[in-house]
C-alpha positions as CSV (number, residue, x, y, z in Angstrom):
1,X,128.4,93.1,32.0
2,X,130.5,92.5,35.4
3,X,132.8,94.9,37.3
4,X,136.3,93.9,37.8
5,X,139.5,95.6,40.0
6,X,142.3,97.0,38.5
7,X,144.3,93.6,40.1
8,X,142.2,91.2,38.2
9,X,142.3,93.3,34.9
10,X,146.3,93.3,34.9
11,X,146.5,89.3,35.6
12,X,143.9,88.5,33.2
13,X,145.8,90.8,30.5
14,X,149.5,90.0,31.6
15,X,149.3,86.6,33.7
16,X,152.2,85.2,35.8
17,X,153.4,82.3,36.3
18,X,152.1,80.4,33.3
19,X,153.2,76.9,32.5
20,X,154.2,73.7,33.7
21,X,156.6,72.3,36.0
22,X,158.1,68.9,34.3
23,X,159.6,67.9,37.5
24,X,156.4,69.1,39.7
25,X,156.8,67.9,43.7
26,X,153.1,68.2,43.7
27,X,150.2,68.6,40.7
28,X,146.4,69.7,41.4
29,X,144.3,69.2,39.1
30,X,140.1,70.6,39.3
31,X,137.3,71.4,37.3
32,X,136.4,70.3,33.8
33,X,136.8,72.0,30.2
34,X,133.0,70.6,29.8
35,X,132.0,73.1,32.5
36,X,134.1,75.5,31.0
37,X,136.8,76.0,34.0
38,X,139.9,73.6,34.5
39,X,142.9,74.4,36.7
40,X,146.4,72.2,36.8
41,X,148.5,73.6,39.5
42,X,152.1,72.8,39.9
43,X,154.2,73.3,43.3
44,X,158.4,72.9,43.8
45,X,159.0,72.3,47.2
46,X,162.4,72.3,49.0
47,X,162.8,72.1,52.6
48,X,158.8,72.4,53.2
49,X,159.1,75.4,51.4
50,X,157.5,76.1,47.7
51,X,160.2,77.3,45.7
52,X,158.0,77.4,42.4
53,X,154.3,77.8,41.1
54,X,152.9,77.7,37.6
55,X,149.5,76.9,36.5
56,X,147.9,75.9,33.7
57,X,144.4,76.7,32.6
58,X,140.9,76.6,30.8
59,X,138.7,79.3,31.7
60,X,137.1,82.6,31.8
61,X,139.2,85.9,32.7
62,X,138.2,85.6,36.3
63,X,140.1,81.8,36.1
64,X,143.4,83.3,34.9
65,X,143.7,86.1,37.5
66,X,142.6,84.2,40.1
67,X,145.1,80.9,39.1
68,X,148.1,83.7,38.6
69,X,147.1,85.3,42.0
70,X,147.5,82.3,44.2
71,X,150.9,80.9,42.3
72,X,152.0,84.5,43.8
73,X,150.9,84.1,47.2
74,X,152.0,80.4,47.5
75,X,156.0,81.3,46.3
76,X,157.9,81.1,49.3
77,X,155.6,80.0,51.9
78,X,155.6,76.9,54.1
79,X,153.9,74.0,52.6
80,X,151.6,74.4,56.3
81,X,151.4,78.1,55.8
82,X,150.2,77.7,52.2
83,X,147.7,75.3,53.1
84,X,145.8,77.6,55.2
85,X,145.0,79.5,52.6
86,X,141.2,79.9,51.3
87,X,139.1,81.2,48.2
88,X,138.1,84.2,50.4
89,X,142.1,84.8,50.5
90,X,142.5,84.6,46.9
91,X,139.4,87.3,46.3
92,X,140.6,89.7,49.0
93,X,144.5,90.1,46.7
94,X,142.3,90.3,43.9
95,X,140.4,92.9,45.2
96,X,137.2,91.2,45.1
97,X,135.7,89.1,42.1
98,X,131.9,89.5,41.1
99,X,129.5,86.9,43.0
100,X,129.4,84.7,39.9
101,X,132.7,84.3,39.5
102,X,133.9,83.6,43.2
103,X,134.0,79.8,42.0
104,X,137.2,80.8,40.6
105,X,138.9,81.1,43.6
106,X,137.3,78.2,44.9
107,X,138.9,76.2,42.3
108,X,142.1,77.8,43.3
109,X,142.2,76.5,47.0
110,X,141.0,73.7,45.9
111,X,144.0,72.8,43.2
112,X,146.3,74.2,46.2
113,X,145.0,71.3,48.5
114,X,145.5,68.8,45.7
115,X,148.9,69.9,44.8
116,X,149.9,69.5,48.3
117,X,148.5,66.1,48.8
118,X,150.0,64.9,45.7
119,X,153.5,66.3,47.5
120,X,152.8,64.8,50.6
121,X,152.0,61.6,48.4
122,X,148.3,61.7,50.1
123,X,145.3,61.3,47.6
124,X,143.4,64.6,47.7
125,X,140.5,64.5,49.7
126,X,136.9,63.8,47.7
127,X,133.4,64.5,48.3
128,X,131.2,61.4,48.3
129,X,130.3,60.6,44.3
130,X,127.2,62.0,43.1
131,X,124.5,59.7,41.4
132,X,124.9,60.2,38.0
133,X,126.9,62.5,35.7
134,X,128.0,66.2,37.1
135,X,126.2,68.9,34.6
136,X,126.7,71.8,36.6
137,X,130.3,71.4,38.1
138,X,130.0,74.5,39.8
139,X,126.9,73.3,41.4
140,X,127.6,69.9,41.7
141,X,124.5,69.4,40.2
142,X,124.0,66.0,38.0
143,X,121.9,65.0,35.2
144,X,120.1,62.8,37.4
145,X,119.1,65.7,39.6
146,X,117.5,67.8,36.0
147,X,115.8,64.6,35.0
148,X,113.7,64.5,38.2
149,X,113.6,68.2,38.1
150,X,111.4,67.6,35.1
151,X,109.8,64.5,35.8
152,X,109.0,65.0,39.5
153,X,108.6,69.1,39.7
154,X,107.3,69.7,36.0
155,X,110.5,71.8,35.3
156,X,110.2,73.1,31.6
157,X,112.5,75.2,30.6
158,X,115.8,76.5,31.6
159,X,115.0,79.5,34.1
160,X,113.0,77.5,36.2
161,X,115.7,74.8,36.5
162,X,118.2,77.6,37.5
163,X,115.4,78.6,39.9
164,X,114.8,75.2,41.5
165,X,118.5,74.0,41.3
166,X,121.2,76.5,41.0
167,X,122.4,74.4,37.9
168,X,124.0,77.2,35.1
169,X,123.4,80.3,38.0
170,X,127.1,80.4,38.2
171,X,129.6,80.3,35.0
172,X,126.5,79.6,32.9
173,X,128.5,77.5,30.6
174,X,126.4,74.4,31.5
175,X,123.1,75.9,30.3
176,X,123.7,74.4,26.7
177,X,123.7,70.9,28.3
178,X,120.9,71.5,30.8
179,X,118.8,72.7,28.1
180,X,119.4,69.5,26.0
181,X,118.8,67.6,29.3
182,X,115.4,69.1,29.4
183,X,114.3,68.5,26.0
184,X,115.2,65.2,25.7
185,X,113.3,64.0,29.0
186,X,110.3,66.2,27.6
187,X,110.5,63.6,24.6
188,X,111.2,66.6,21.7
189,X,114.1,65.2,20.6
190,X,117.1,62.7,21.4
191,X,120.2,63.1,23.0
192,X,123.4,65.1,22.0
193,X,125.0,61.9,22.4
194,X,123.3,60.5,20.3
195,X,123.2,63.4,17.8
196,X,126.6,62.5,16.8
197,X,127.4,60.0,14.1
198,X,129.9,59.0,11.6
199,X,127.6,58.5,9.2
200,X,128.3,59.9,5.5
201,X,126.9,63.8,5.3
202,X,126.6,66.1,2.3
203,X,129.4,69.4,2.6
204,X,126.1,71.0,2.8
205,X,124.8,68.9,5.7
206,X,128.0,69.1,7.5
207,X,127.7,72.8,6.7
208,X,124.6,73.1,8.7
209,X,125.1,71.0,11.6
210,X,128.3,72.9,12.0
211,X,127.0,76.5,11.8
212,X,124.1,74.7,14.2
213,X,126.4,73.5,16.6
214,X,128.7,77.0,17.5
215,X,125.5,79.0,16.9
216,X,123.8,77.2,19.8
217,X,126.6,76.1,21.9
218,X,129.8,77.3,21.4
219,X,128.9,81.0,21.1
220,X,126.9,81.2,23.9
221,X,129.6,80.1,25.7
222,X,132.4,82.1,24.8
223,X,130.0,85.4,25.3
224,X,129.3,84.7,28.5
225,X,132.9,85.8,29.2
226,X,132.8,88.4,26.4
227,X,134.5,86.2,23.6
228,X,132.7,84.8,20.7
229,X,133.9,83.0,17.2
230,X,132.9,83.2,13.7
231,X,132.8,80.0,10.8
232,X,135.4,80.9,8.2
233,X,135.1,77.8,5.9
234,X,134.9,74.0,6.1
235,X,137.0,71.8,4.0
236,X,136.3,68.3,4.5
237,X,136.9,67.6,8.0
238,X,138.5,70.8,8.4
239,X,136.9,73.4,10.0
240,X,138.1,76.7,10.1
241,X,137.4,79.3,12.4
242,X,137.9,82.7,13.6
243,X,138.2,83.8,17.4
244,X,136.9,87.1,18.0
245,X,136.4,89.4,21.3
246,X,138.1,88.6,24.5
247,X,139.1,85.0,22.9
248,X,141.1,86.5,20.4
249,X,143.8,88.2,22.9
250,X,143.7,85.5,25.5
251,X,146.6,82.9,26.2
252,X,144.6,79.9,26.3
253,X,142.8,80.6,23.2
254,X,144.2,77.4,21.9
255,X,142.8,75.2,24.8
256,X,140.0,76.5,24.3
257,X,139.8,75.7,20.5
258,X,141.2,72.1,21.3
259,X,139.5,71.6,24.4
260,X,136.1,73.0,24.3
261,X,135.2,74.0,20.3
262,X,136.7,71.4,18.5
263,X,135.1,68.7,21.2
264,X,131.7,70.1,20.9
265,X,131.9,69.4,17.0
266,X,133.4,66.2,17.4
267,X,130.4,65.3,19.7
268,X,127.9,66.9,17.8
269,X,129.0,66.6,14.5
270,X,131.7,64.1,13.4
271,X,134.6,62.4,15.7
272,X,137.0,63.4,12.7
273,X,136.5,66.8,12.7
274,X,139.3,69.2,13.2
275,X,139.6,72.6,14.2
276,X,142.0,75.2,12.4
277,X,142.5,79.0,13.6
278,X,142.6,81.8,10.9
């Protein structure tokens, strides 16, 4: 289990500046809910001074704490001063972060860069587009690279893939997708996208498929950050779940349900599924 500083625990348990600024002068987006971490930063600027900052984030406690810290760090600063803030400054403000969670501070600095670019009417800086779909956003590893590792390097399991490419070694939320691609390339199963169809299923078939996705895909992702989920019941397309552990009291719980749990079930079981928290 990772060790967190008191500052991280404080800002995770009682985050500040959470929310959206409707008339924001600059908005910065970074990350992806598919990976498990996403951040939107809003800034309000008056005469070149950041007068207010808020954030919306989907991610672990470190992501929430890093985002909350960033908003406090930039309020009252001139744009030119704020843009010099680095992820290391965020880590220092928090008193440190586990190595596996440093990417959360990187997201913060990138979101700030994008928000300032938006304020100035510029396009945010982008890196050269990689070939293929990015599967591991933390290490910028695409599905093409994972497939090549299987065919050209003979990688046949997740441990070897992590060692060779670094994919899945930071937040770990992409591991289920990496495993799916490995299995697909090994020819033992179909792609996950193909596993989702809206062909009629019996209630028993649907229940079994939902349980399979929750146990093999959703629960591992939540457990990596101290959370868990329990399948309570299924009524037609309505799937009733109960959040456990850290997820039960997390301020971003509804976002987790909508953007992670529900989307995974829609992608893997049926597009008409609706999640209900009980």
